[in-house]
TORPA-4810 file (N, C-alpha, C, O; in nm, 3 decimals):
<nodes>
NODE_1_0.085_-0.117_0.000_0.000_0.000_0.000_0.089_0.123_0.000_0.104_0.191_0.102_M
NODE_2_0.147_0.150_-0.113_0.238_0.264_-0.122_0.197_0.354_-0.237_0.171_0.307_-0.348_Q
NODE_3_0.190_0.484_-0.213_0.154_0.582_-0.313_0.263_0.595_-0.418_0.382_0.593_-0.385_R
NODE_4_0.223_0.607_-0.545_0.321_0.630_-0.652_0.368_0.773_-0.647_0.287_0.866_-0.636_R
NODE_5_0.498_0.792_-0.656_0.556_0.925_-0.647_0.598_0.974_-0.785_0.611_0.895_-0.878_Q
NODE_6_0.618_1.103_-0.798_0.675_1.161_-0.918_0.582_1.163_-1.038_0.629_1.152_-1.151_G
NODE_7_0.453_1.177_-1.017_0.361_1.184_-1.130_0.262_1.296_-1.106_0.244_1.342_-0.993_R
NODE_8_0.198_1.339_-1.212_0.097_1.443_-1.200_-0.025_1.384_-1.131_-0.072_1.276_-1.168_V
NODE_9_-0.076_1.452_-1.033_-0.194_1.407_-0.959_-0.319_1.463_-1.024_-0.374_1.564_-0.978_N
NODE_10_-0.365_1.399_-1.131_-0.482_1.447_-1.205_-0.605_1.454_-1.116_-0.684_1.549_-1.126_A
NODE_11_-0.623_1.356_-1.029_-0.737_1.357_-0.938_-0.735_1.476_-0.843_-0.838_1.537_-0.817_G
NODE_12_-0.617_1.509_-0.794_-0.602_1.624_-0.705_-0.631_1.754_-0.779_-0.700_1.841_-0.727_L
NODE_13_-0.579_1.766_-0.901_-0.604_1.886_-0.982_-0.754_1.901_-1.011_-0.808_2.011_-1.004_L
NODE_14_-0.819_1.791_-1.044_-0.962_1.796_-1.071_-1.041_1.832_-0.944_-1.139_1.906_-0.951_L
NODE_15_-0.998_1.781_-0.831_-1.062_1.815_-0.704_-1.050_1.965_-0.676_-1.148_2.030_-0.641_L
NODE_16_-0.930_2.019_-0.692_-0.910_2.162_-0.670_-0.994_2.246_-0.767_-1.047_2.350_-0.730_L
NODE_17_-1.006_2.200_-0.890_-1.090_2.269_-0.989_-1.236_2.267_-0.944_-1.304_2.370_-0.950_Y
NODE_18_-1.285_2.151_-0.900_-1.424_2.140_-0.855_-1.451_2.231_-0.734_-1.555_2.295_-0.726_Q
NODE_19_-1.356_2.235_-0.642_-1.372_2.322_-0.524_-1.378_2.468_-0.570_-1.458_2.545_-0.518_I
NODE_20_-1.293_2.505_-0.666_-1.295_2.644_-0.714_-1.425_2.676_-0.786_-1.471_2.790_-0.781_S
NODE_21_-1.486_2.579_-0.851_-1.613_2.601_-0.920_-1.726_2.625_-0.820_-1.816_2.706_-0.844_Q
NODE_22_-1.722_2.554_-0.708_-1.822_2.575_-0.602_-1.796_2.710_-0.536_-1.890_2.782_-0.502_V
NODE_23_-1.669_2.743_-0.517_-1.631_2.870_-0.452_-1.608_2.849_-0.303_-1.696_2.797_-0.234_G
NODE_24_-1.493_2.888_-0.255_-1.462_2.870_-0.113_-1.566_2.935_-0.023_-1.597_2.883_0.084_L
NODE_25_-1.619_3.049_-0.067_-1.718_3.120_0.014_-1.850_3.043_0.026_-1.931_3.073_0.114_Q
NODE_26_-1.873_2.944_-0.059_-1.996_2.865_-0.057_-1.981_2.732_0.016_-2.076_2.654_0.024_N
NODE_27_-1.863_2.706_0.069_-1.837_2.581_0.140_-1.836_2.610_0.289_-1.755_2.690_0.335_I
NODE_28_-1.925_2.545_0.366_-1.926_2.569_0.511_-1.792_2.536_0.575_-1.715_2.456_0.522_P
NODE_29_-1.765_2.599_0.688_-1.632_2.596_0.751_-1.581_2.456_0.786_-1.465_2.425_0.757_S
NODE_30_-1.662_2.371_0.846_-1.616_2.238_0.885_-1.589_2.154_0.760_-1.488_2.083_0.753_V
NODE_31_-1.677_2.162_0.662_-1.658_2.089_0.537_-1.527_2.134_0.471_-1.449_2.051_0.424_T
NODE_32_-1.504_2.263_0.467_-1.381_2.316_0.408_-1.259_2.268_0.487_-1.157_2.235_0.429_L
NODE_33_-1.271_2.265_0.618_-1.161_2.216_0.701_-1.130_2.069_0.677_-1.013_2.029_0.672_G
NODE_34_-1.234_1.988_0.662_-1.215_1.844_0.634_-1.147_1.827_0.498_-1.055_1.747_0.484_V
NODE_35_-1.192_1.903_0.398_-1.130_1.898_0.266_-0.983_1.937_0.275_-0.896_1.868_0.221_L
NODE_36_-0.955_2.048_0.344_-0.817_2.097_0.356_-0.728_1.997_0.429_-0.615_1.973_0.387_A
NODE_37_-0.778_1.939_0.537_-0.700_1.841_0.613_-0.666_1.720_0.526_-0.551_1.675_0.525_L
NODE_38_-0.764_1.668_0.455_-0.740_1.550_0.372_-0.643_1.581_0.257_-0.558_1.498_0.224_N
NODE_39_-0.656_1.697_0.196_-0.565_1.735_0.088_-0.424_1.755_0.144_-0.326_1.708_0.086_I
NODE_40_-0.414_1.824_0.258_-0.283_1.847_0.320_-0.214_1.715_0.352_-0.096_1.698_0.323_F
NODE_41_-0.288_1.620_0.413_-0.228_1.492_0.451_-0.200_1.403_0.330_-0.115_1.314_0.337_L
NODE_42_-0.271_1.427_0.220_-0.238_1.355_0.097_-0.103_1.404_0.044_-0.019_1.325_0.001_F
NODE_43_-0.083_1.534_0.048_0.041_1.593_-0.001_0.156_1.575_0.098_0.272_1.568_0.057_L
NODE_44_0.124_1.569_0.227_0.225_1.557_0.333_0.183_1.449_0.433_0.147_1.481_0.546_N
NODE_45_0.186_1.323_0.393_0.138_1.217_0.483_0.218_1.212_0.613_0.339_1.236_0.614_P
NODE_46_0.150_1.180_0.721_0.214_1.168_0.852_0.317_1.056_0.848_0.428_1.070_0.899_V
NODE_47_0.278_0.945_0.789_0.363_0.826_0.774_0.323_0.757_0.645_0.223_0.795_0.583_R
NODE_48_0.399_0.657_0.602_0.357_0.579_0.485_0.221_0.512_0.511_0.186_0.486_0.627_P
NODE_49_0.147_0.484_0.407_0.014_0.425_0.421_0.016_0.296_0.502_-0.076_0.269_0.580_L
NODE_50_0.119_0.216_0.485_0.127_0.089_0.559_0.139_0.111_0.710_0.119_0.018_0.788_S
NODE_51_0.172_0.233_0.751_0.185_0.264_0.894_0.068_0.344_0.950_0.065_0.375_1.069_E
NODE_52_-0.031_0.377_0.865_-0.149_0.449_0.914_-0.278_0.372_0.889_-0.382_0.406_0.946_V
NODE_53_-0.274_0.270_0.807_-0.397_0.195_0.777_-0.443_0.118_0.901_-0.362_0.083_0.987_C
NODE_54_-0.573_0.092_0.907_-0.630_0.024_1.022_-0.658_-0.122_0.987_-0.711_-0.153_0.880_I
NODE_55_-0.623_-0.210_1.079_-0.649_-0.354_1.064_-0.668_-0.413_1.203_-0.636_-0.349_1.304_S
NODE_56_-0.721_-0.534_1.207_-0.736_-0.603_1.336_-0.598_-0.624_1.397_-0.579_-0.603_1.517_V
NODE_57_-0.504_-0.665_1.316_-0.370_-0.692_1.366_-0.306_-0.567_1.425_-0.254_-0.571_1.537_N
NODE_58_-0.309_-0.457_1.352_-0.243_-0.335_1.398_-0.323_-0.261_1.506_-0.267_-0.217_1.606_E
NODE_59_-0.453_-0.249_1.485_-0.535_-0.171_1.578_-0.569_-0.243_1.706_-0.565_-0.184_1.814_G
NODE_60_-0.602_-0.371_1.694_-0.648_-0.445_1.812_-0.535_-0.522_1.880_-0.508_-0.500_1.998_F
NODE_61_-0.469_-0.611_1.807_-0.366_-0.693_1.870_-0.244_-0.612_1.912_-0.191_-0.632_2.021_Y
NODE_62_-0.199_-0.521_1.828_-0.080_-0.442_1.860_-0.115_-0.313_1.935_-0.026_-0.237_1.973_R
NODE_63_-0.242_-0.288_1.954_-0.291_-0.171_2.029_-0.240_-0.039_1.972_-0.212_0.055_2.047_K
NODE_64_-0.230_-0.032_1.842_-0.184_0.088_1.774_-0.307_0.175_1.743_-0.348_0.190_1.628_N
NODE_65_-0.364_0.231_1.849_-0.493_0.301_1.840_-0.485_0.432_1.762_-0.588_0.481_1.715_W
NODE_66_-0.367_0.490_1.745_-0.355_0.614_1.668_-0.401_0.592_1.523_-0.438_0.688_1.455_Q
NODE_67_-0.399_0.469_1.477_-0.445_0.440_1.341_-0.594_0.470_1.324_-0.639_0.499_1.214_R
NODE_68_-0.669_0.463_1.433_-0.811_0.500_1.425_-0.828_0.646_1.384_-0.925_0.681_1.316_L
NODE_69_-0.733_0.730_1.423_-0.738_0.872_1.388_-0.674_0.899_1.252_-0.719_0.988_1.179_L
NODE_70_-0.571_0.824_1.219_-0.495_0.852_1.097_-0.553_0.789_0.971_-0.546_0.848_0.863_L
NODE_71_-0.610_0.670_0.983_-0.655_0.600_0.861_-0.765_0.673_0.783_-0.761_0.670_0.660_S
NODE_72_-0.862_0.739_0.847_-0.966_0.804_0.766_-0.916_0.923_0.685_-0.977_0.957_0.583_P
NODE_73_-0.808_0.986_0.726_-0.764_1.108_0.659_-0.642_1.085_0.568_-0.576_1.181_0.528_V
NODE_74_-0.614_0.960_0.536_-0.510_0.927_0.439_-0.575_0.850_0.324_-0.669_0.774_0.345_H
NODE_75_-0.525_0.870_0.205_-0.585_0.809_0.086_-0.480_0.738_0.003_-0.365_0.781_-0.003_H
NODE_76_-0.520_0.630_-0.061_-0.428_0.544_-0.136_-0.368_0.614_-0.257_-0.251_0.593_-0.289_A
NODE_77_-0.447_0.696_-0.325_-0.395_0.769_-0.441_-0.483_0.891_-0.467_-0.580_0.915_-0.395_D
NODE_78_-0.448_0.967_-0.569_-0.518_1.092_-0.595_-0.664_1.071_-0.636_-0.749_1.155_-0.605_D
NODE_79_-0.695_0.961_-0.703_-0.835_0.936_-0.741_-0.918_0.894_-0.621_-1.035_0.929_-0.612_W
NODE_80_-0.858_0.820_-0.530_-0.925_0.785_-0.405_-0.959_0.914_-0.329_-1.071_0.930_-0.279_H
NODE_81_-0.863_1.003_-0.320_-0.885_1.134_-0.257_-0.995_1.211_-0.330_-1.085_1.265_-0.267_L
NODE_82_-0.987_1.216_-0.462_-1.083_1.292_-0.542_-1.226_1.245_-0.516_-1.313_1.325_-0.481_Y
NODE_83_-1.252_1.116_-0.533_-1.389_1.065_-0.517_-1.440_1.086_-0.375_-1.556_1.124_-0.356_Y
NODE_84_-1.356_1.063_-0.276_-1.400_1.083_-0.138_-1.428_1.230_-0.108_-1.528_1.261_-0.044_N
NODE_85_-1.341_1.318_-0.153_-1.358_1.460_-0.118_-1.469_1.527_-0.200_-1.531_1.621_-0.151_M
NODE_86_-1.495_1.483_-0.321_-1.610_1.535_-0.395_-1.738_1.495_-0.323_-1.831_1.575_-0.309_I
NODE_87_-1.743_1.370_-0.278_-1.858_1.324_-0.202_-1.871_1.404_-0.072_-1.981_1.443_-0.034_S
NODE_88_-1.759_1.428_-0.005_-1.760_1.508_0.119_-1.809_1.650_0.091_-1.886_1.706_0.169_M
NODE_89_-1.764_1.706_-0.018_-1.804_1.842_-0.054_-1.956_1.854_-0.061_-2.014_1.943_0.001_L
NODE_90_-2.020_1.766_-0.135_-2.166_1.776_-0.153_-2.242_1.737_-0.027_-2.339_1.804_0.009_W
NODE_91_-2.199_1.632_0.039_-2.267_1.592_0.163_-2.247_1.699_0.271_-2.339_1.731_0.346_K
NODE_92_-2.126_1.753_0.277_-2.096_1.856_0.376_-2.178_1.982_0.356_-2.229_2.039_0.452_G
NODE_93_-2.190_2.025_0.231_-2.270_2.145_0.203_-2.414_2.124_0.248_-2.474_2.213_0.308_I
NODE_94_-2.470_2.007_0.218_-2.610_1.982_0.255_-2.628_1.963_0.405_-2.717_2.023_0.465_M
NODE_95_-2.542_1.881_0.467_-2.562_1.848_0.608_-2.515_1.956_0.703_-2.581_1.982_0.804_L
NODE_96_-2.404_2.021_0.674_-2.353_2.121_0.768_-2.449_2.239_0.780_-2.465_2.295_0.888_E
NODE_97_-2.512_2.275_0.670_-2.611_2.384_0.677_-2.731_2.343_0.762_-2.786_2.425_0.836_K
NODE_98_-2.770_2.218_0.751_-2.886_2.169_0.825_-2.854_2.148_0.973_-2.934_2.182_1.060_K
NODE_99_-2.736_2.091_1.003_-2.701_2.054_1.140_-2.625_2.162_1.217_-2.616_2.157_1.339_L
NODE_100_-2.571_2.259_1.146_-2.484_2.364_1.200_-2.344_2.309_1.224_-2.327_2.189_1.245_K
NODE_101_-2.247_2.396_1.221_-2.106_2.356_1.215_-2.056_2.277_1.336_-1.985_2.178_1.318_S
NODE_102_-2.089_2.317_1.456_-2.036_2.249_1.575_-2.087_2.105_1.580_-2.009_2.012_1.603_I
NODE_103_-2.216_2.086_1.559_-2.273_1.951_1.562_-2.217_1.867_1.447_-2.189_1.749_1.466_W
NODE_104_-2.201_1.927_1.329_-2.147_1.857_1.214_-2.001_1.814_1.240_-1.962_1.703_1.204_F
NODE_105_-1.922_1.901_1.302_-1.783_1.867_1.336_-1.779_1.750_1.434_-1.696_1.660_1.420_A
NODE_106_-1.867_1.752_1.532_-1.876_1.644_1.629_-1.909_1.512_1.558_-1.848_1.409_1.586_Y
NODE_107_-2.005_1.516_1.468_-2.045_1.396_1.395_-1.929_1.343_1.311_-1.905_1.222_1.309_I
NODE_108_-1.858_1.430_1.243_-1.743_1.389_1.162_-1.638_1.322_1.251_-1.584_1.218_1.215_I
NODE_109_-1.609_1.381_1.365_-1.507_1.327_1.456_-1.549_1.189_1.507_-1.469_1.095_1.507_A
NODE_110_-1.674_1.177_1.551_-1.723_1.049_1.603_-1.725_0.943_1.493_-1.678_0.831_1.513_V
NODE_111_-1.780_0.978_1.377_-1.785_0.882_1.266_-1.644_0.839_1.225_-1.622_0.722_1.195_F
NODE_112_-1.549_0.931_1.224_-1.413_0.899_1.181_-1.351_0.789_1.268_-1.285_0.699_1.216_S
NODE_113_-1.373_0.795_1.398_-1.319_0.694_1.489_-1.404_0.567_1.485_-1.350_0.456_1.478_V
NODE_114_-1.535_0.582_1.491_-1.622_0.464_1.497_-1.614_0.377_1.372_-1.627_0.255_1.381_L
NODE_115_-1.592_0.438_1.257_-1.583_0.360_1.134_-1.466_0.263_1.142_-1.478_0.148_1.099_I
NODE_116_-1.352_0.308_1.197_-1.237_0.218_1.213_-1.268_0.105_1.309_-1.226_-0.009_1.286_G
NODE_117_-1.340_0.134_1.417_-1.378_0.032_1.513_-1.472_-0.070_1.446_-1.453_-0.191_1.459_V
NODE_118_-1.571_-0.021_1.374_-1.665_-0.110_1.304_-1.590_-0.195_1.201_-1.617_-0.314_1.188_V
NODE_119_-1.497_-0.133_1.129_-1.418_-0.207_1.031_-1.344_-0.323_1.098_-1.345_-0.435_1.048_Y
NODE_120_-1.279_-0.295_1.211_-1.205_-0.401_1.281_-1.299_-0.510_1.331_-1.266_-0.628_1.323_M
NODE_121_-1.415_-0.473_1.383_-1.511_-0.573_1.432_-1.558_-0.662_1.317_-1.565_-0.784_1.331_V
NODE_122_-1.591_-0.601_1.202_-1.636_-0.680_1.087_-1.526_-0.772_1.036_-1.552_-0.888_1.005_L
NODE_123_-1.404_-0.722_1.028_-1.292_-0.806_0.982_-1.267_-0.919_1.082_-1.237_-1.032_1.041_E
NODE_124_-1.277_-0.891_1.211_-1.259_-0.994_1.313_-1.367_-1.101_1.301_-1.339_-1.221_1.310_F
NODE_125_-1.492_-1.056_1.280_-1.602_-1.152_1.264_-1.581_-1.239_1.140_-1.602_-1.360_1.145_M
NODE_126_-1.541_-1.178_1.029_-1.514_-1.255_0.908_-1.402_-1.356_0.931_-1.409_-1.469_0.883_L
NODE_127_-1.300_-1.315_1.004_-1.189_-1.404_1.034_-1.239_-1.526_1.111_-1.201_-1.639_1.080_M
NODE_128_-1.323_-1.504_1.212_-1.374_-1.613_1.295_-1.475_-1.699_1.220_-1.468_-1.822_1.223_K
NODE_129_-1.570_-1.635_1.151_-1.675_-1.709_1.082_-1.619_-1.793_0.968_-1.656_-1.910_0.951_I
NODE_130_-1.529_-1.734_0.890_-1.474_-1.803_0.772_-1.346_-1.880_0.805_-1.289_-1.947_0.719_L
NODE_131_-1.301_-1.869_0.930_-1.179_-1.934_0.974_-1.064_-1.901_0.878_-0.990_-1.989_0.832_D
NODE_132_-1.051_-1.772_0.849_-0.950_-1.724_0.755_-0.870_-1.612_0.822_-0.918_-1.499_0.831_D
NODE_133_-0.749_-1.642_0.868_-0.669_-1.541_0.939_-0.626_-1.422_0.853_-0.578_-1.322_0.907_P
NODE_134_-0.642_-1.430_0.723_-0.602_-1.316_0.638_-0.686_-1.192_0.665_-0.641_-1.080_0.639_S
NODE_135_-0.807_-1.209_0.718_-0.892_-1.093_0.746_-0.836_-1.003_0.855_-0.864_-0.883_0.856_Y
NODE_136_-0.756_-1.058_0.946_-0.699_-0.973_1.050_-0.586_-0.887_0.996_-0.542_-0.793_1.063_E
NODE_137_-0.538_-0.918_0.876_-0.429_-0.842_0.816_-0.479_-0.736_0.717_-0.404_-0.646_0.682_M
NODE_138_-0.604_-0.746_0.671_-0.659_-0.648_0.577_-0.649_-0.509_0.638_-0.691_-0.485_0.751_N
NODE_139_-0.592_-0.417_0.562_-0.562_-0.284_0.613_-0.633_-0.180_0.527_-0.625_-0.187_0.404_C
NODE_140_-0.701_-0.084_0.587_-0.781_0.013_0.513_-0.743_0.156_0.548_-0.707_0.187_0.661_A
NODE_141_-0.753_0.243_0.447_-0.739_0.387_0.466_-0.851_0.456_0.389_-0.913_0.396_0.301_V
NODE_142_-0.877_0.580_0.423_-0.972_0.660_0.348_-1.095_0.699_0.426_-1.121_0.650_0.536_G
NODE_143_-1.169_0.788_0.366_-1.284_0.852_0.427_-1.417_0.788_0.386_-1.524_0.837_0.424_F
NODE_144_-1.411_0.680_0.309_-1.532_0.620_0.251_-1.635_0.578_0.356_-1.755_0.599_0.337_S
NODE_145_-1.590_0.520_0.465_-1.683_0.477_0.569_-1.757_0.595_0.632_-1.877_0.587_0.659_G
NODE_146_-1.685_0.703_0.654_-1.747_0.824_0.709_-1.850_0.878_0.610_-1.959_0.920_0.648_V
NODE_147_-1.814_0.876_0.483_-1.906_0.925_0.379_-2.031_0.840_0.370_-2.141_0.892_0.350_L
NODE_148_-2.015_0.709_0.386_-2.131_0.621_0.386_-2.223_0.656_0.503_-2.345_0.665_0.487_F
NODE_149_-2.165_0.677_0.621_-2.245_0.715_0.739_-2.313_0.850_0.716_-2.429_0.868_0.755_A
NODE_150_-2.243_0.945_0.653_-2.303_1.075_0.623_-2.417_1.062_0.522_-2.516_1.134_0.529_L
NODE_151_-2.401_0.969_0.429_-2.508_0.948_0.330_-2.634_0.894_0.399_-2.745_0.937_0.368_K
NODE_152_-2.616_0.802_0.491_-2.732_0.750_0.566_-2.797_0.864_0.644_-2.920_0.876_0.646_V
NODE_153_-2.716_0.947_0.709_-2.767_1.062_0.784_-2.839_1.160_0.691_-2.946_1.210_0.725_L
NODE_154_-2.780_1.187_0.576_-2.841_1.277_0.479_-2.976_1.223_0.432_-3.072_1.299_0.416_N
NODE_155_-2.984_1.093_0.409_-3.111_1.033_0.368_-3.216_1.045_0.478_-3.335_1.059_0.449_N
NODE_156_-3.173_1.039_0.603_-3.265_1.056_0.715_-3.322_1.198_0.717_-3.442_1.217_0.739_H
NODE_157_-3.236_1.297_0.695_-3.279_1.437_0.700_-3.347_1.484_0.572_-3.414_1.587_0.572_Y
NODE_158_-3.332_1.410_0.465_-3.394_1.447_0.336_-3.468_1.326_0.279_-3.427_1.271_0.177_N
NODE_159_-3.577_1.285_0.345_-3.648_1.163_0.302_-3.727_1.187_0.173_-3.755_1.300_0.133_P
NODE_160_-3.760_1.075_0.110_-3.848_1.082_-0.007_-3.779_1.110_-0.138_-3.845_1.117_-0.242_G
NODE_161_-3.648_1.126_-0.138_-3.576_1.152_-0.262_-3.548_1.021_-0.334_-3.555_0.913_-0.275_R
NODE_162_-3.518_1.032_-0.462_-3.483_0.917_-0.544_-3.342_0.938_-0.597_-3.307_1.048_-0.640_V
NODE_163_-3.262_0.832_-0.594_-3.125_0.837_-0.644_-3.110_0.741_-0.760_-3.181_0.642_-0.771_S
NODE_164_-3.016_0.774_-0.847_-2.984_0.685_-0.959_-2.857_0.610_-0.924_-2.752_0.670_-0.901_S
NODE_165_-2.866_0.477_-0.920_-2.751_0.392_-0.893_-2.733_0.300_-1.013_-2.817_0.214_-1.039_V
NODE_166_-2.624_0.319_-1.085_-2.596_0.242_-1.206_-2.714_0.248_-1.303_-2.746_0.151_-1.371_L
NODE_167_-2.778_0.364_-1.308_-2.888_0.386_-1.402_-3.024_0.343_-1.349_-3.125_0.365_-1.417_G
NODE_168_-3.030_0.284_-1.232_-3.157_0.241_-1.173_-3.207_0.347_-1.076_-3.130_0.398_-0.994_L
NODE_169_-3.335_0.380_-1.084_-3.394_0.476_-0.990_-3.435_0.401_-0.863_-3.517_0.310_-0.867_Q
NODE_170_-3.375_0.441_-0.751_-3.395_0.373_-0.623_-3.423_0.478_-0.517_-3.358_0.582_-0.513_I
NODE_171_-3.522_0.450_-0.428_-3.543_0.544_-0.317_-3.412_0.567_-0.242_-3.339_0.472_-0.213_P
NODE_172_-3.382_0.693_-0.210_-3.254_0.729_-0.149_-3.227_0.653_-0.019_-3.111_0.627_0.014_S
NODE_173_-3.332_0.619_0.055_-3.308_0.550_0.182_-3.248_0.411_0.160_-3.188_0.355_0.252_K
NODE_174_-3.264_0.354_0.040_-3.203_0.224_0.007_-3.080_0.240_-0.082_-3.000_0.147_-0.092_Y
NODE_175_-3.066_0.354_-0.145_-2.959_0.373_-0.244_-2.821_0.355_-0.184_-2.733_0.298_-0.249_A
NODE_176_-2.799_0.401_-0.061_-2.666_0.388_-0.002_-2.628_0.241_0.014_-2.512_0.205_-0.002_C
NODE_177_-2.726_0.157_0.044_-2.698_0.014_0.060_-2.671_-0.051_-0.075_-2.583_-0.136_-0.088_W
NODE_178_-2.748_-0.011_-0.177_-2.726_-0.063_-0.312_-2.590_-0.016_-0.363_-2.517_-0.094_-0.426_V
NODE_179_-2.555_0.110_-0.337_-2.424_0.161_-0.378_-2.312_0.084_-0.309_-2.210_0.054_-0.372_E
NODE_180_-2.328_0.052_-0.183_-2.227_-0.022_-0.109_-2.201_-0.158_-0.175_-2.085_-0.196_-0.194_L
NODE_181_-2.307_-0.229_-0.208_-2.293_-0.359_-0.275_-2.232_-0.341_-0.412_-2.142_-0.416_-0.451_V
NODE_182_-2.279_-0.239_-0.489_-2.227_-0.215_-0.623_-2.078_-0.182_-0.620_-2.001_-0.232_-0.702_A
NODE_183_-2.037_-0.098_-0.526_-1.894_-0.062_-0.514_-1.812_-0.186_-0.482_-1.704_-0.205_-0.538_I
NODE_184_-1.863_-0.270_-0.393_-1.789_-0.391_-0.359_-1.777_-0.485_-0.478_-1.673_-0.548_-0.496_H
NODE_185_-1.882_-0.494_-0.560_-1.877_-0.580_-0.678_-1.786_-0.523_-0.787_-1.714_-0.596_-0.854_L
NODE_186_-1.791_-0.391_-0.804_-1.711_-0.325_-0.909_-1.564_-0.317_-0.868_-1.475_-0.342_-0.949_I
NODE_187_-1.540_-0.281_-0.744_-1.401_-0.261_-0.696_-1.385_-0.323_-0.558_-1.384_-0.251_-0.459_S
NODE_188_-1.373_-0.455_-0.550_-1.368_-0.521_-0.419_-1.252_-0.481_-0.332_-1.260_-0.496_-0.210_P
NODE_189_-1.144_-0.429_-0.388_-1.027_-0.390_-0.306_-1.051_-0.258_-0.239_-0.964_-0.210_-0.166_G
</nodes>
């Protein structure tokens, strides 16, 4: 899990372009802060990805709990960053205005830590149920879990909408679950 160096980060450039199109003045403060933090840590990672990713082995057995804080704000590559931060941009604009900045910041902080805990619990359960020790070694980074939780929250606050998932019109309250399965089928890694 190592980032490729010495290449143009097209995903990062596209992300910065999209942010400029929305306008910094139109992005609520916490959302802008989350975007800035993730971009900064992509450009200046705290440690290599293999040392910040969360896994059962690293987080639970080795008690390396700092990974719960570091894994959500590090991304595997520029496209991973782009897709996550574009999603954060739109969800943040909608939810932060509705929930107000302090409550939204609290939710982001709690979701960021809890997602890592849930990930470790699920991987541990898979390891036990399938009797496959490789699940304790699976290591994850990125903001996707937080975004999924925000999507569920957004669907709660904005009921009755319809989303298009792979061209199918699905009630938004189910769309996040369909998207989760679709993402896993399209890109299982």
